[in-house]
C-alpha positions in Angstrom: 43.0 153.5 91.9 40.1 153.0 94.0 40.7 150.8 97.5 39.0 147.8 98.5 38.9 149.3 102.4 39.6 152.4 104.4 40.4 152.9 107.9 40.3 156.5 109.2 40.9 157.8 112.5 39.7 160.8 113.9 41.3 161.9 116.9 41.2 165.1 119.5 39.6 166.5 122.7 36.4 164.9 124.0 34.0 167.4 124.0 35.3 168.3 120.4 33.1 165.9 118.5 35.5 163.6 117.5 32.8 160.8 118.6 29.8 161.9 116.9 31.8 162.6 113.7 32.8 159.3 113.8 29.3 158.2 114.2 28.0 159.9 111.3 30.8 158.5 109.3 29.6 155.0 110.0 26.0 155.9 109.4 26.6 157.2 106.4 28.6 154.8 105.1 26.5 151.9 106.0 23.7 153.7 104.3 26.0 154.2 101.2 26.2 150.3 101.1 29.7 150.1 102.7 30.6 147.3 105.4 32.1 148.9 108.5 33.3 148.4 112.0 34.7 150.9 114.4 36.8 151.1 117.8 36.2 154.2 120.1 38.9 154.7 122.9 37.4 157.9 125.3 38.6 159.5 128.8 36.3 158.5 131.8 35.9 161.6 132.4 32.8 163.7 132.2 34.7 166.2 130.1 38.0 166.6 128.9 41.0 164.2 128.0 41.9 162.4 124.5 39.5 160.4 122.4 39.7 158.7 119.1 37.5 157.2 116.8 38.6 154.5 113.9 36.1 153.4 111.5 37.3 151.1 108.7 34.8 151.0 105.9 34.7 148.9 102.8 33.0 146.9 99.7 33.1 143.8 101.3 32.6 142.3 104.7 35.1 143.5 107.4 36.2 141.6 110.6 38.6 143.7 112.4 38.7 147.8 112.9 42.3 147.4 111.0 45.5 149.1 112.2 47.6 151.2 109.8 45.3 154.5 109.2 44.8 155.5 105.9 43.5 158.8 106.4 44.0 160.7 110.0 41.9 163.5 111.2 43.5 165.5 114.0 41.5 168.0 116.1 44.1 169.3 118.1 47.9 168.9 118.8 47.6 166.3 121.3 45.6 164.0 118.6 48.4 164.6 116.5 50.8 163.4 119.4 49.2 160.3 120.1 48.3 159.3 116.9 50.9 160.0 114.3 53.0 156.7 114.5 49.7 154.7 113.4 49.9 156.3 109.9 50.0 153.8 107.1 53.3 154.7 104.9 51.2 156.4 102.3 48.7 157.6 105.0 46.9 161.3 104.5 46.7 163.4 107.3 43.5 166.6 107.5 44.4 168.8 110.6 42.6 171.9 112.3 44.7 174.3 110.7 44.8 176.8 113.7 45.5 174.4 116.7 47.9 172.0 115.3 51.4 171.8 114.1 52.4 169.0 111.6 56.5 168.3 111.1 58.2 169.5 108.4 58.4 165.7 107.1 55.0 165.1 107.1 53.9 168.1 105.1 53.7 166.6 101.5 50.7 164.5 102.6 49.2 166.7 105.1 46.1 169.0 104.1 45.2 171.9 106.8 41.4 172.5 107.4 40.3 175.7 109.4 37.8 173.6 111.0 37.4 176.1 113.8 37.5 179.0 111.8 34.6 177.9 109.2 32.5 176.3 111.8 32.7 180.0 113.5 31.7 181.9 110.0 28.8 179.5 109.7 27.3 179.1 112.5 28.6 181.9 114.9 30.4 179.1 117.4 33.0 176.0 117.2 30.0 173.6 118.0 29.9 172.6 114.0 33.6 172.1 113.9 33.4 168.1 114.1 30.7 168.5 110.6 33.8 170.3 108.7 36.0 167.7 109.6 33.4 165.3 108.0 33.0 167.2 105.2 36.8 166.9 104.5 36.8 163.4 105.0 34.1 162.8 102.2 36.3 165.0 100.1 39.4 162.8 100.1 37.6 159.8 99.9 35.2 161.2 97.2 32.4 160.1 99.5 28.8 161.3 98.4 27.5 163.6 101.7 23.9 162.7 100.3 23.4 160.3 103.2 25.2 162.5 105.8 22.8 165.5 105.1 19.7 163.1 105.5 20.8 162.5 108.9 21.1 165.9 109.9 17.7 166.9 108.2 16.5 164.2 110.6 18.3 164.9 113.6 17.5 168.3 113.5 14.0 168.7 112.1 13.0 170.2 115.6 15.5 173.2 115.4 15.2 175.7 113.0 18.3 176.9 111.2 20.6 174.1 113.1 20.4 171.4 110.0 21.4 174.5 107.3 24.3 175.5 109.4 25.6 171.8 109.8 25.2 171.1 106.0 27.0 174.2 105.2 29.6 173.4 107.5 29.7 170.0 105.6 30.2 171.4 102.1 32.8 174.1 103.6 34.6 171.1 104.7 34.4 168.8 101.4 35.4 172.2 99.8 38.9 172.3 101.9 39.9 169.3 100.9 39.2 169.9 97.4 42.7 169.5 95.9 43.1 165.8 98.0 39.6 164.8 96.1 39.6 161.0 95.5 43.2 160.4 96.9 41.7 157.8 99.1 38.7 156.7 97.1 36.9 153.7 97.9 35.8 150.7 95.5 32.2 151.2 95.4 30.3 148.9 97.2 28.5 145.8 95.1 24.5 145.8 95.2 23.2 143.5 97.0 19.9 142.2 98.1 20.9 140.8 101.5 19.1 142.6 104.6 21.8 144.7 106.3 22.0 146.7 109.7 24.2 148.8 111.7 24.4 148.2 115.5 26.6 147.9 118.2 27.4 145.0 120.4 25.2 146.2 123.2 22.3 147.2 120.8 22.5 143.5 119.8 22.7 141.8 123.0 19.3 144.1 123.7 17.5 143.0 120.5 18.6 139.5 121.2 17.2 139.8 124.8 13.7 141.2 123.1 13.7 138.4 120.5 14.4 135.6 123.4 11.3 136.7 125.3 12.9 139.4 127.7 10.2 140.0 130.2 12.0 141.9 133.0 15.5 143.7 133.0 16.6 145.4 136.2 19.8 147.6 135.6 22.4 150.4 137.3 24.5 152.3 134.9 28.0 151.5 134.7 30.1 152.0 131.6 30.2 150.3 129.4 27.2 148.4 129.8 25.2 151.0 130.3 23.8 151.3 126.7 22.0 148.1 127.2 19.8 149.6 130.1 19.1 152.7 128.1 18.2 150.8 125.0 15.8 148.7 126.8 14.2 151.3 128.5 12.9 152.5 125.5 11.9 149.6 123.7 11.2 146.9 126.1 7.6 148.4 127.2 6.4 148.2 123.5 6.9 144.0 123.9 5.3 144.5 127.4 8.1 144.0 129.7 9.8 146.2 132.5 12.9 147.7 133.1 13.8 149.4 136.2 16.7 151.4 136.9 18.1 149.9 140.8 19.8 151.6 143.3 23.1 149.4 143.0 24.1 146.0 141.6 22.9 143.8 144.1 19.4 145.2 144.0 19.6 144.7 140.0 20.4 141.2 140.4 18.3 140.4 143.4 15.4 142.2 141.6 16.0 139.6 138.5 16.2 136.6 141.1 12.8 137.6 141.9 11.3 138.4 138.6 12.4 135.2 137.2 11.1 133.5 140.8 7.9 134.6 139.5 7.9 133.0 136.0 9.7 135.7 133.9 12.5 135.9 131.8 14.9 138.4 133.6 18.2 139.9 132.8 20.8 142.3 134.2 23.9 144.4 132.6 26.9 145.6 134.4 30.7 145.7 134.2 33.5 143.9 136.1 32.8 146.3 139.8 29.0 145.4 139.4 29.7 141.4 138.9 31.9 141.9 141.9 29.2 143.2 144.2 26.4 140.5 142.1 28.8 137.3 143.5 26.7 136.5 146.4 23.7 136.4 144.6 25.0 134.7 141.7 25.5 131.4 144.1 22.3 131.9 145.7 20.5 131.5 141.9 23.0 128.5 141.5 21.8 126.7 144.6 18.4 127.5 144.3 18.4 126.8 140.4 16.8 130.5 139.6 17.2 131.4 135.9 18.7 134.6 135.0 20.9 136.2 132.4 23.9 138.9 133.5 25.9 140.9 130.7 29.0 141.7 131.6 30.8 144.1 129.4 34.4 144.1 130.4 36.2 147.0 131.1 40.1 147.5 132.0 40.7 146.7 136.0 41.5 145.7 138.5 38.9 147.9 141.1 37.7 151.1 139.1 40.7 150.1 136.5 40.5 151.6 132.9 36.5 152.7 132.7 36.5 153.4 129.0 38.9 150.7 127.6 38.8 147.2 126.7 39.9 143.7 128.9 39.2 140.3 128.8 40.0 140.0 132.4 37.0 139.0 133.8 37.4 135.5 132.7 38.1 133.8 136.1 35.7 135.7 137.8 33.0 135.3 136.0 33.6 131.1 135.8 34.6 131.1 139.6 33.9 134.2 141.6 31.9 133.2 144.8 32.3 131.5 147.5 31.6 128.0 147.6 30.9 126.2 144.2 27.6 126.6 142.5 26.9 125.9 138.7 27.0 129.0 136.0 27.1 128.8 132.5 29.7 131.8 130.4 29.4 132.4 127.2 31.6 134.7 125.0 30.2 136.5 122.1 32.4 136.4 119.3 31.2 139.6 117.1 28.1 142.0 117.0 26.1 139.5 115.2 26.9 137.2 117.5 26.0 139.3 120.3 22.5 138.7 118.9 22.6 134.6 118.9 24.5 134.2 122.2 22.0 136.5 123.8 19.2 134.1 122.7 21.1 130.8 123.7 21.7 132.7 127.1 18.2 132.7 127.4 17.6 129.3 126.3 20.3 127.8 128.6 19.0 129.8 131.8 15.5 128.5 130.8 16.1 125.2 130.0 19.1 124.4 132.9 17.5 126.5 135.8 21.1 128.2 135.7 22.5 132.2 136.0 24.3 132.4 132.5 26.8 135.2 132.2 27.2 136.6 128.7 30.9 137.7 128.6 31.4 140.7 126.1 33.9 144.1 126.7 34.6 147.7 125.8 35.6 146.9 122.3 32.9 145.1 121.1 29.8 146.7 123.4 30.7 149.9 121.6 31.8 148.5 118.4 29.5 149.8 115.6 29.6 147.1 112.7 27.3 146.6 109.5 25.8 143.0 110.0 23.4 140.9 108.4 19.8 141.3 109.7 19.1 138.8 112.4 16.7 136.0 111.0 14.1 136.4 113.7 12.2 133.2 112.1 15.1 131.3 113.3 15.1 132.0 116.7 13.9 129.6 119.3 12.6 130.2 122.7 13.3 127.1 124.9 10.9 126.6 127.9 11.7 126.0 131.3 10.3 123.0 132.9 7.4 123.8 135.4 5.4 121.9 138.3 2.9 120.8 135.3 5.6 118.9 134.3 6.2 116.7 137.4 5.3 112.8 137.7 3.1 112.2 141.1 4.5 114.6 144.0 5.9 117.3 143.3 9.5 117.8 144.4 11.4 120.7 143.7 14.8 119.8 143.6 13.8 116.0 142.6 17.2 113.8 141.9 17.2 111.3 138.9 16.8 111.7 135.4 18.2 114.4 133.8 18.9 116.2 137.2 16.5 119.2 136.0 13.8 119.3 138.1 10.4 120.9 137.7 10.3 124.7 138.7 7.0 125.6 140.4 5.6 128.8 139.3 3.5 131.2 142.2 0.1 130.4 141.5 0.5 127.0 139.7 -1.5 124.3 141.4 0.8 121.9 143.1 4.0 124.0 142.9 4.4 125.5 146.1 8.2 125.5 147.2 10.8 127.7 148.9 13.6 128.6 146.7 16.5 128.6 149.4 19.8 129.2 149.6 20.6 126.9 152.1 21.3 123.3 151.3 18.3 121.1 150.9 16.5 118.2 149.9 14.5 117.3 147.5 11.1 118.9 148.6 13.3 122.3 149.3 13.5 121.5 153.2 17.1 122.3 154.9 19.2 119.2 154.7 22.7 119.6 156.1 24.0 115.5 155.8 26.9 115.2 153.9 25.1 112.7 152.0 22.5 114.9 150.8 25.0 117.6 149.9 27.1 115.3 147.4 23.3 114.1 145.7 22.6 118.0 145.7 25.9 119.2 144.1 26.3 116.5 141.4 22.3 117.3 140.7 23.5 121.2 140.1 26.4 120.1 138.4 25.6 116.9 136.2 22.7 118.9 134.6 25.1 120.8 132.6 26.9 118.0 130.6 25.3 118.7 127.4 26.6 122.4 127.2 29.9 119.9 127.5 28.3 117.6 124.4 26.9 119.1 121.9 24.3 121.2 122.8 26.7 124.5 122.6 27.6 126.3 119.4 31.2 126.9 119.0 33.2 128.4 116.2 36.2 126.6 114.1 37.8 128.3 111.0 40.4 127.4 108.8 41.9 124.1 109.1 40.1 121.0 110.9 43.3 119.9 112.7 46.1 122.6 112.0 50.2 122.6 112.5 49.3 126.1 114.0 46.3 126.6 116.2 44.6 129.0 117.4 42.4 129.4 120.3 40.8 132.3 121.7 37.6 133.4 123.2 35.4 136.6 122.8 35.9 139.5 120.8 39.5 138.6 119.5 37.7 136.4 116.8 37.4 138.8 114.1 41.1 139.8 114.0 42.1 136.4 114.2 39.5 135.0 111.3 41.2 137.7 109.2 44.7 136.8 110.0 44.0 133.2 109.2 42.5 133.9 106.2 45.5 135.7 105.1 48.1 132.7 106.8 46.0 130.2 105.0 46.8 132.3 101.5 50.2 132.3 102.2 50.3 128.6 102.3 50.6 128.1 106.1 48.5 125.2 108.0 46.4 127.2 110.5 43.0 127.4 111.8 41.0 128.9 114.9 38.7 127.5 117.8 36.3 129.9 119.6 34.5 128.0 122.6 31.1 130.2 122.9 30.4 128.5 126.0 33.5 128.6 128.0 32.1 127.3 131.5 31.5 124.4 131.1 34.7 124.0 129.4 34.4 122.0 126.1 37.8 120.5 126.9 37.5 117.8 124.5 36.7 119.8 121.9 39.9 121.9 122.3 41.8 118.7 122.9 40.6 117.2 119.4 41.4 120.7 117.6 44.9 121.0 119.1 45.8 117.3 118.7 48.3 117.7 115.8 49.1 121.0 116.2 53.1 122.0 116.5 52.2 125.6 117.9 49.2 126.3 119.8 49.0 130.1 120.0 46.5 131.8 123.0 45.9 135.4 122.2 44.0 137.5 124.8 43.3 141.0 126.3 44.5 140.4 130.1 47.6 140.5 132.2 47.8 136.5 133.1 46.6 134.6 130.1 43.3 133.7 132.0 42.2 131.4 128.9 45.7 129.4 128.5 45.5 128.7 132.0 42.2 127.8 131.8 43.2 125.2 129.3 46.1 124.0 131.0 43.9 123.1 133.8 41.1 121.4 131.6 43.7 119.4 129.1 46.5 117.5 129.0 49.1 117.5 126.9 48.6 120.7 125.0 52.3 122.8 124.8 50.5 126.2 124.4 51.8 129.7 123.9 50.1 132.5 125.8 49.6 135.7 123.8 48.4 137.9 126.6 48.4 141.6 126.4 46.5 144.1 128.5 47.0 147.7 127.2 43.4 148.4 126.7 43.6 147.7 123.1 42.4 145.3 121.0 44.4 142.9 118.8 44.7 143.7 115.3 44.4 141.5 112.2 48.1 142.2 111.9 49.3 141.2 115.3 47.7 137.6 114.8 49.3 137.3 111.4 52.6 138.4 112.9 52.3 135.7 115.5 51.8 132.7 113.1 54.4 133.6 110.8 56.7 133.8 113.8 55.2 130.8 114.7 55.7 129.2 110.9 59.3 130.5 111.3 
């Protein structure tokens, strides 16, 4: 009987083609009309070390990468040793016949594949080993290899003979698993008129930045944010923008602030260690009220930490990092699709409120490949910043009163001259250190963000409006939570989830309203100290919550969350 979805995991050594195999399968599934979502983990070393790629594909929209593995493909012995215990009870195993030994009690559902041997026979080297593996997967799930052949022909069109060798390896792999043909067959996708695209979180962020009007991007490569710099370097010039690879993260944000001061929409991208280096400049941008966007693709910490694993441990740093108290906005997108819209929001908030905005993603979301609805660009809004031409009478850069958002002069704009200083200043930008002035300016800088607490920010809520079992989380855990909530509601439980997309300023009132009737408030997050749980306790009163934090470098699965809900219901 065909399945609604299948979870496939490929595991082996970095350099064996594990990641490229997963990418090929994912792209082919998307071209074939399936919904997909992936998760990958790989070593921090340039070469060597264990890596894994998991793809879940199915007929209907997929919100999480899945837990129990239906098809495990192992390239070497370590791949088996590390991942055998993730198999579903009826999971099928494909393994390299020359380098992997499978225990006797798994032999009935295991199939040896001559990955390396066939690759050498067909192409003269083991480089096509991954294509043999991909072909064997296609045989087991009864997947048409035509989309893969088209991808190979396009990729290697400029290399004579390479495409033919890869396609031959693909077919040889499919023949190897012929006796298992269709044992994990997937229900064919339903015809749809909806436009869909396959992209990663980083790609969605880069596309969202361009749609929002990005004109300058300054960055320094750091895992897992480097894709954004690379993608924009290729695409942004076509829209009239500029990308610069700077010498470090400090220079990156400094150049972004300079470009924004000159009137250009500007951004940078980094990870936790880079955000640490940017702290002083974040305070400067907040004090001088200069718009800018910083993407923080979180990874495991502290220090250099786990460069290629996922974590949500930069929340405190994003909210509070830096000396003194200067305003910033923190946004946490909930999916690959939301990465696009959250980035648009980030630029709009930065421009309207004249503030640095941090977009908080993580390794799992940044590198995840997901089929999503194609963003409707006609729905993209671009909010302009208030400039000197909007001033009434004498131009005062840091004018007090009104909505506390004062006009920002652009160099060359008549009557808009001012000094953008990090020193405390009066309305004209002149240094001013009196206690009275400092209080006035701090009120001005922080009060202008009040609309984001009171309706201007978009948040995500699913399930019951005021459930007995309430889940509050942020960022990339949303997909697993959404799937778990839907299952729990089908079980007859009163459950719902609220995800504040804007975490700073924190929507305390909305969280309190959502949890008002809850018997249990669960807070799942991927960090050690339960940073969101602590934030909720600090910003609200009377909420008796249960922190469900973990820090193993892996995302939650829907099964993990469903178990939490079931336990609370007992």
